[in-house]
C-alpha positions as CSV (number, residue, x, y, z in Angstrom):
1,M,-32.4,139.5,120.5
2,T,-31.4,142.5,122.4
3,L,-28.0,143.9,122.2
4,Q,-26.8,142.9,125.2
5,E,-27.9,139.4,124.4
6,F,-26.4,139.8,121.1
7,Y,-22.8,140.4,123.0
8,T,-23.3,137.5,125.2
9,R,-23.7,135.2,122.4
10,I,-20.3,136.4,120.5
11,G,-18.3,136.7,123.7
12,G,-18.2,140.4,123.6
13,N,-18.4,142.6,126.7
14,Y,-21.4,144.8,126.4
15,D,-20.8,147.2,129.3
16,D,-17.3,148.2,128.4
17,T,-18.7,148.9,125.0
18,L,-21.2,151.1,125.9
19,R,-18.5,152.6,128.3
20,R,-16.6,153.5,125.1
21,I,-19.7,154.3,122.7
22,P,-22.0,155.6,125.2
23,S,-25.0,155.5,123.1
24,E,-26.9,152.0,122.5
25,A,-28.4,153.3,119.6
26,L,-24.5,154.0,118.4
27,V,-23.5,150.8,119.2
28,R,-26.1,148.8,117.3
29,K,-25.6,151.2,114.4
30,F,-21.7,150.4,114.3
31,V,-22.4,146.8,114.6
32,L,-24.9,146.5,111.9
33,K,-22.3,148.2,110.0
34,Y,-19.6,145.5,110.7
35,P,-20.4,142.7,107.9
36,N,-19.4,145.5,105.2
37,D,-16.2,146.1,106.9
38,P,-13.9,144.6,104.3
39,S,-10.5,143.6,106.3
40,F,-11.7,140.1,106.9
41,G,-12.1,139.0,103.5
42,Q,-8.8,141.1,102.5
43,L,-7.0,138.9,105.5
44,K,-8.3,136.0,104.1
45,D,-7.3,136.8,100.6
46,A,-3.7,137.9,101.9
47,L,-3.3,134.7,103.7
48,T,-4.2,132.6,100.5
49,A,-1.4,134.7,98.3
50,Q,1.0,134.4,101.2
51,D,1.0,138.5,101.5
52,W,2.4,138.9,104.8
53,E,2.4,142.4,104.8
54,T,-1.1,142.6,103.7
55,A,-2.3,140.1,105.9
56,F,-0.7,142.0,108.9
57,R,-2.4,145.4,108.1
58,A,-5.7,143.1,107.2
59,S,-5.3,141.3,110.7
60,H,-4.6,144.8,112.5
61,T,-7.4,146.4,110.9
62,L,-9.8,143.5,112.0
63,K,-8.4,143.4,115.4
64,G,-8.8,146.6,116.2
65,V,-12.8,146.9,115.0
66,A,-13.3,143.7,117.1
67,Q,-11.8,145.5,119.9
68,N,-13.8,148.8,119.4
69,L,-16.8,147.1,118.8
70,G,-16.5,145.2,122.1
71,M,-16.7,141.9,120.0
72,E,-14.0,140.2,122.7
73,H,-13.9,137.1,121.4
74,L,-13.1,137.9,118.0
75,Y,-10.2,140.6,119.1
76,Q,-9.0,137.8,120.8
77,V,-8.3,135.3,118.1
78,S,-7.6,137.9,115.2
79,S,-5.2,139.5,118.0
80,A,-3.0,136.4,117.8
81,L,-2.9,136.2,114.2
82,C,-1.9,139.7,114.2
83,E,1.0,139.2,116.2
84,A,2.3,136.1,114.4
85,V,2.3,138.2,110.9
86,R,3.7,141.5,112.3
87,G,6.8,142.3,110.5
88,S,5.4,140.9,107.6
89,K,6.5,137.5,109.0
90,P,5.1,134.2,107.5
91,L,2.4,132.8,109.3
92,T,3.9,129.8,110.5
93,D,1.0,128.6,112.4
94,P,-2.1,128.1,110.1
95,A,-4.3,126.5,113.3
96,L,-4.3,130.4,113.9
97,W,-7.1,131.0,110.9
98,P,-9.7,128.9,111.7
99,P,-10.5,130.8,115.2
100,V,-10.8,133.9,113.3
101,E,-13.3,132.4,110.3
102,E,-15.1,131.1,113.5
103,A,-15.8,134.2,115.5
104,H,-16.2,136.0,112.1
105,A,-19.0,133.6,111.3
106,Q,-20.4,133.7,114.9
107,V,-20.5,137.7,114.6
108,L,-22.1,137.6,111.3
109,T,-24.8,135.3,112.3
110,A,-25.7,136.8,115.4
111,I,-26.3,140.3,113.7
112,Q,-28.8,138.7,111.3
113,E,-30.5,138.1,114.3
114,L,-30.3,141.1,116.1
């Protein structure tokens, strides 16, 4: 799979990403590092523990990583969750979590095919 096909598959924006990171080799390098980013696991653990401060920090980090790497769909769903727990507010809409899990899984699956 090409990097451009990867972005199409995950609902990302290849062209915008190349404007931010003007080297396909660097984009590929950073995308391949994504599975090692701890923010998704931290978010999952924080939601389970109802640790809203950590949930906000982890969701904010995940949102930022997704945005910087042009993973638009993951960015959008993690951003919605981030806003829901901003200010250490409890998550009152648990339906915001499954789309984050699904988008994250979609990204990981696509990375394996790069």
